[in-house]
C-alpha positions in Angstrom: 0.3 31.8 50.3 -2.7 30.4 48.7 -4.8 32.6 50.9 -3.5 35.6 49.2 -5.7 36.9 46.5 -2.8 38.4 44.4 -0.6 35.3 44.7 0.8 34.6 41.0 -1.4 31.8 39.4 0.1 29.1 37.2 -1.5 29.6 33.7 -0.7 26.3 32.5 -3.2 23.0 32.8 -2.1 21.1 36.0 -4.4 18.4 34.8 -2.8 17.3 31.6 -1.3 14.0 31.5 2.2 14.0 30.0 2.2 13.2 26.3 4.5 10.4 24.5 7.9 12.3 23.5 9.1 9.6 20.9 7.7 11.7 18.1 9.5 14.8 19.6 12.5 12.8 20.4 13.1 11.2 16.8 11.6 14.4 14.9 14.4 15.5 12.8 14.2 18.7 10.1 16.2 16.5 7.7 13.0 14.0 7.2 9.8 15.7 5.4 8.1 12.6 7.1 8.7 10.4 10.0 6.0 8.0 10.7 6.1 5.3 13.5 7.0 2.6 11.5 10.0 4.5 9.9 11.1 5.3 13.5 10.9 1.6 14.4 13.1 1.0 11.3 15.3 3.3 11.9 16.0 1.9 15.3 16.0 -1.5 14.3 18.7 -1.0 11.7 20.9 0.6 14.3 20.3 -2.3 16.7 20.9 -4.9 13.8 24.1 -3.3 12.6 25.4 -3.4 16.1 24.3 -7.1 16.4 26.1 -7.7 13.2 29.4 -6.0 14.3 29.7 -8.0 17.4 29.1 -11.5 15.7 31.3 -10.5 12.8 34.2 -9.7 15.2 33.2 -12.9 17.5 33.5 -14.9 14.1 36.6 -13.3 12.9 38.9 -14.5 15.8 38.2 -18.0 14.9 39.4 -18.0 11.3 43.3 -18.1 11.9 45.0 -15.8 9.5 42.0 -14.9 7.6 41.2 -13.0 10.9 43.0 -9.8 9.8 40.9 -9.8 6.6 37.7 -10.2 8.5 38.8 -7.7 11.3 38.9 -5.1 8.6 35.5 -5.8 7.5 34.4 -5.4 11.1 36.2 -2.3 11.4 34.1 -1.2 8.2 30.8 -2.1 9.6 31.5 -0.8 12.7 32.8 2.5 11.5 30.5 3.2 8.4 27.2 1.2 9.7 27.0 0.6 13.3 28.8 4.1 14.9 26.9 6.4 12.8 23.6 4.8 13.2 23.9 4.9 17.1 25.3 8.4 17.1 22.1 9.4 15.1 19.8 7.7 17.2 21.1 9.2 20.4 21.9 12.7 19.1 18.1 13.0 17.5 17.2 12.7 21.2 19.5 15.2 23.1 20.7 17.4 20.4 18.5 20.5 20.2 17.0 21.0 16.5 17.5 24.9 16.5 20.1 27.0 15.5 23.0 27.5 18.4 26.1 28.5 16.1 27.1 24.7 15.5 26.8 22.4 12.4 25.6 18.8 12.4 27.3 15.8 10.9 25.2 13.5 8.8 25.2 11.1 12.0 23.8 14.1 14.2 27.3 14.9 15.9 27.9 18.5 16.6 30.1 19.5 13.5 32.0 22.8 13.1 31.2 26.3 14.3 29.4 28.7 12.0 31.6 31.6 12.0 30.6 33.6 9.2 27.4 35.5 8.0 26.9 37.3 4.7 24.3 39.8 3.3 24.4 38.7 -0.5 22.6 37.1 -3.3 24.1 33.7 -4.5 25.7 35.3 -7.9 27.5 38.0 -5.0 29.1 34.9 -3.0 29.9 33.2 -6.4 31.9 36.2 -7.9 33.6 37.0 -4.6 35.1 34.0 -4.0 36.3 33.2 -7.4 37.9 37.0 -7.3 39.3 36.2 -4.0 41.3 32.9 -5.4 38.8 30.1 -4.1 37.5 27.1 -6.1 34.3 25.7 -6.0 34.3 22.0 -4.2 32.5 19.4 -6.4 29.5 17.3 -5.0 30.2 14.2 -3.3 29.6 11.4 -5.6 31.4 7.9 -5.9 33.5 9.4 -8.5 34.7 12.4 -6.9 35.1 10.4 -3.6 37.4 8.1 -5.0 39.3 10.6 -7.2 40.1 12.7 -3.6 41.4 8.8 -2.0 43.6 8.6 -4.7 45.0 12.1 -4.6 45.6 12.1 -1.1 47.4 8.7 -1.3 49.3 10.1 -4.2 49.5 13.5 -2.5 48.4 15.1 -6.1 46.7 18.2 -6.8 42.7 18.1 -6.7 41.5 22.0 -6.5 38.1 20.8 -6.8 38.1 18.2 -4.3 34.5 17.5 -2.4 34.0 18.2 1.1 32.0 16.1 3.5 28.4 17.4 3.9 27.4 19.1 7.3 23.9 20.0 8.1 22.5 23.3 8.9 18.7 24.1 9.2 18.4 20.4 8.8 20.0 20.1 5.3 23.5 19.8 3.8 25.3 23.0 2.5 24.4 24.6 -0.5 28.0 24.9 -2.0 31.4 24.9 -0.5 35.0 26.7 -1.8 38.6 25.8 -1.1 42.0 26.3 -1.6 44.5 23.6 -1.5 47.9 24.1 0.2 51.0 23.3 -1.8 48.9 21.0 -4.1 47.9 18.6 -1.3 44.5 17.6 -1.2 45.1 16.5 2.5 45.6 20.1 3.4 43.2 22.9 2.5 41.1 26.0 3.3 37.5 25.5 2.9 34.2 27.4 3.6 30.7 25.8 3.8 27.8 28.2 2.8 24.0 27.5 3.7 21.4 29.8 2.7 19.2 30.8 5.7 15.3 30.0 5.9 12.8 32.4 4.7 12.3 35.7 7.2 15.0 34.2 9.4 17.4 36.3 11.6 19.9 35.6 14.0 19.3 35.3 17.8 19.3 39.2 18.5 17.2 39.9 15.6 20.0 40.9 12.9 18.8 39.8 9.4 21.4 37.6 6.9 20.9 35.6 4.0 23.8 33.3 4.2 25.5 31.6 6.9 29.1 29.8 6.6 31.6 27.4 8.3 35.4 28.3 7.7 38.0 25.8 8.8 41.4 24.5 7.8 42.2 20.8 7.3 45.9 19.9 8.3 45.9 16.0 7.6 44.0 12.9 6.9 43.2 10.8 9.8 40.4 8.6 11.6 37.3 10.2 13.2 37.5 9.6 17.2 33.5 9.0 17.1 33.3 6.9 14.3 36.8 5.8 13.3 36.1 6.8 9.6 38.9 8.0 7.7 38.4 11.7 7.3 40.0 15.3 7.2 41.5 16.3 10.6 40.4 20.0 11.0 42.8 22.6 12.7 41.9 23.6 16.4 41.7 27.3 16.1 39.0 27.8 13.7 39.2 31.9 14.1 42.5 31.9 12.1 40.6 30.1 9.3 37.4 32.5 9.8 39.7 35.7 10.0 41.8 34.1 6.8 38.8 33.7 4.6 37.3 37.3 5.4 40.7 38.9 4.6 40.8 37.0 1.2 37.4 38.4 0.6 37.9 41.7 1.3 41.3 41.9 -0.4 40.0 40.9 -3.7 36.7 42.7 -3.2 37.0 46.1 -1.7 33.6 46.9 -1.9 32.9 44.3 0.6 31.9 45.8 4.1 31.7 44.1 7.4 30.6 44.5 11.0 31.5 42.0 14.0 28.8 40.7 16.7 31.3 40.2 19.5 31.0 37.5 21.8 28.2 36.3 19.5 28.4 32.6 20.9 30.5 33.2 23.5 34.1 31.7 23.4 34.4 28.1 24.1 36.6 24.8 23.4 35.2 22.0 21.9 35.2 19.1 19.7 33.9 18.8 15.9 32.1 15.5 14.5 35.3 14.1 13.8 36.3 14.4 17.2 39.2 17.3 16.5 39.6 19.8 19.2 38.2 23.2 18.1 38.2 26.8 19.7 36.9 30.2 19.2 36.2 33.6 20.6 32.5 33.4 19.5 32.7 36.5 17.6 31.0 36.5 14.2 31.7 39.0 11.2 28.9 39.8 9.1 30.2 40.5 5.4 28.1 42.7 3.1 28.5 41.2 -0.3 25.7 43.1 -2.0 27.4 45.1 -4.1 30.1 42.6 -5.9 27.8 41.8 -8.7 25.6 45.1 -9.3 21.7 44.6 -9.5 19.1 42.4 -8.3 19.7 38.9 -9.6 18.1 36.9 -7.3 14.9 34.4 -8.6 12.0 33.3 -6.3 13.7 30.1 -6.0 16.7 31.7 -4.3 14.9 33.6 -1.9 13.1 30.6 -0.6 15.5 27.8 0.3 12.7 25.8 1.7 11.0 25.8 -2.0 14.7 24.8 -3.1 15.6 21.8 -0.8 11.9 20.6 0.3 10.2 20.8 -3.0 8.4 17.8 -3.3 8.4 17.8 -7.3 12.3 18.1 -7.1 12.8 15.5 -4.6 10.8 13.2 -6.5 12.3 13.3 -9.7 15.6 11.3 -8.9 16.2 8.3 -6.6 19.2 9.1 -4.5 22.3 6.7 -4.5 21.0 5.4 -1.1 17.9 3.9 -2.9 20.2 2.3 -5.8 22.9 0.7 -3.7 20.1 -0.7 -1.2 18.2 -2.1 -4.3 21.5 -3.3 -5.7 22.4 -5.3 -2.6 18.7 -6.7 -1.8 18.8 -7.8 -5.7 22.0 -9.4 -5.7 21.6 -11.2 -2.4 18.1 -12.5 -3.9 19.6 -13.7 -6.8 22.5 -15.6 -4.8 19.8 -17.1 -2.6 17.7 -18.1 -5.7 20.8 -19.7 -7.2 21.8 -21.7 -4.2 18.3 -22.8 -4.0 18.2 -24.2 -7.7 21.8 -25.8 -7.2 20.3 -27.6 -4.2 17.0 -28.9 -6.1 19.1 -29.6 -9.2 21.8 -31.9 -7.8 21.9 -35.4 -8.8 19.2 -37.5 -7.2 17.4 -35.0 -5.6 14.5 -34.3 -8.1 14.1 -38.4 -8.5 13.7 -38.3 -4.6 11.7 -35.6 -4.4 9.3 -37.1 -7.3 8.8 -40.4 -5.4 9.0 -39.2 -2.1 6.6 -36.0 -1.9 3.2 -37.9 -2.3 4.2 -40.1 0.4 5.1 -37.2 2.7 1.9 -35.3 1.8 -0.2 -38.3 2.7 1.7 -39.4 6.1 2.7 -35.4 7.0 1.0 -35.8 10.4 3.0 -39.0 11.5 6.0 -39.3 9.1 9.2 -38.0 10.4 11.3 -39.7 7.8 13.1 -39.3 4.8 9.7 -38.2 2.9 9.2 -35.7 5.3 12.3 -33.8 5.1 12.4 -33.9 1.3 8.8 -32.5 1.6 10.3 -29.7 4.0 13.2 -29.0 1.4 10.8 -28.4 -1.6 8.6 -26.2 0.7 11.6 -24.1 1.8 12.9 -24.0 -1.9 9.9 -22.8 -2.9 9.6 -20.0 -0.1 13.1 -19.0 -0.6 12.2 -18.6 -4.4 9.1 -16.2 -3.7 10.7 -14.5 -1.4 13.7 -13.5 -3.6 11.6 -12.6 -6.3 9.0 -10.5 -4.4 12.2 -8.8 -2.7 13.6 -7.8 -6.4 10.3 -6.6 -7.4 9.9 -4.3 -4.1 13.5 -3.2 -4.8 12.7 -2.0 -8.5 9.4 -0.4 -6.9 11.4 1.6 -4.4 13.5 3.0 -7.2 10.5 4.1 -8.8 9.4 5.9 -5.8 6.8 3.8 -3.9 7.2 4.4 -0.1 5.0 1.5 0.7 7.2 -0.7 -1.3 10.3 0.4 0.7 8.5 -0.1 4.0 7.6 -3.8 2.9 11.0 -4.2 1.6 12.1 -3.2 5.2 9.8 -5.2 7.0 10.9 -8.5 4.9 14.5 -7.4 5.6 14.0 -7.1 9.3 12.2 -10.6 9.5 15.0 -12.2 7.2 17.6 -10.8 9.5 16.2 -12.3 12.5 15.5 -15.6 10.9 19.2 -15.9 10.0 20.3 -14.5 13.5 18.2 -17.2 15.1 20.0 -19.6 12.9 23.5 -18.6 13.9 22.9 -18.5 17.7 21.2 -21.9 17.4 23.8 -23.4 14.9 21.1 -24.4 12.2 22.1 -22.3 9.4 22.0 -24.2 5.9 25.0 -22.5 5.1 28.4 -21.3 6.3 28.6 -18.9 9.1 31.0 -17.0 7.0 28.4 -16.5 4.5 25.7 -16.0 6.7 27.4 -13.5 8.7 29.6 -11.5 5.8 27.3 -11.9 2.7 23.6 -12.2 4.1 23.7 -10.4 7.2 25.7 -7.8 6.1 23.9 -7.1 2.9 20.6 -6.9 5.0 22.0 -4.4 7.6 23.6 -2.1 4.9 20.4 -2.2 2.9 18.3 -1.2 6.2 20.4 1.5 6.7 20.4 2.6 3.3 16.4 2.3 3.3 16.2 4.3 6.1 18.2 7.2 5.3 17.0 10.6 5.0 17.4 10.8 1.3 15.6 7.7 1.0 12.6 8.5 3.2 12.2 11.9 1.5 12.6 10.7 -2.0 10.0 7.7 -1.6 7.6 9.9 0.1 7.7 12.9 -2.0 7.4 10.7 -5.0 4.3 9.1 -3.4 3.0 12.1 -2.4 3.5 13.7 -6.3 1.8 10.6 -7.8 -1.1 10.8 -5.1 -1.6 14.5 -6.4 -1.2 13.8 -9.9 -3.8 11.1 -9.6 -6.4 13.7 -7.7 -5.8 16.2 -10.6 -6.4 13.5 -13.2 -9.7 12.5 -11.7 -10.6 16.2 -10.7 -9.9 16.8 -14.7 -12.1 13.8 -15.9 -14.9 14.9 -13.6 -14.8 18.2 -15.1 -14.7 16.9 -18.7 -17.8 14.7 -17.7 -19.7 17.7 -16.3 -19.3 19.8 -19.2 -20.4 16.9 -21.4 -23.5 16.6 -19.3 
């Protein structure tokens, strides 16, 4: 074959060595920046949460009737920290980062199918959905999350109940609409909407402005993959797709539609909560452009990347993850500082230190008696105090948007986690195992999970970049002013 001059020639470089794929594996459209250190902290937080879950379960079985309470704590740690982070690490490796007709959960699991497309401006969608009897869902906050829990337990009406965030194009839905069933928030119709990126088209070349995922919640239960409390989705998603389409067209007769048949191919699968879903793969495209007459779209509306990735917008407000992590770090730092001060100010401790420290300092190399250990206690107390104050200062600076402070804080959290883990394994902890595991280590893992979230990373990175830009602009302005005066 190789003697044939017309035999096809491989156009690639056969001498090129394989490149490291770690950046590709852990690259994620949800993150504006994903450096090597952030990848390490992200993975370490997952491993730490797994270790914590195992240790907490091991300790729980030795606590007699208290075991019931601590097994619940174990469930919370595993369901809301360990399993989500493990799924996120794995799915970052094998789930493709391009459009293939499925949404993703915040943990990276495949979510609900994308089953509606729209040619519309945002105002057209809001007007059409309102006319059709749909209610816009509130954003997910602590207040709205608590309210939907209470409403679900009491089975009381909550028409604006939030829907869980799903990701498409690396970002959460722009908004969602829903309809309650019989005034019970456990059962509801709902549709999530995403604006498509600028100049984006469906596979095959069809241009649309919006994509949507319509599903029906029929109960509240536990996720099969994370065991979190969540809504359970009816398996026949085509029925909800057709219902949403019918209600829109019924109240908005000017809306036209076409159907891309077998767009994704029919399939049976599971969504992010482990619920069975099935679809015929058809994709209805609704044209809502005439619902609100005229062109009323702004430049920001035309460019979703500007709307969701603008640095100045991201840098304006610290996300809840940063506040929660900072509060936990500060609380534990104050607890540790308080324990250290209580140890130091116990009756007789200061007198012993005052008489023993000089002797301990002069006989440090050979003295292994009481003087040496009081010296160690004093040094350890000073170290704990300094570390606590540094962590509080770092937490404040992370809230202010300093990315370097976030990374230093993560380094300290990783280091202290390892130290406490070693103390627990070797049974040398200066506190009870329950306190070390369920207070110190749990708070550290929770803080690491929050500090390595997409929201925290994007906020601190964007804020740092904005500060750098502002500083460069000030220097340029001062330089121009100096040149003018000269």
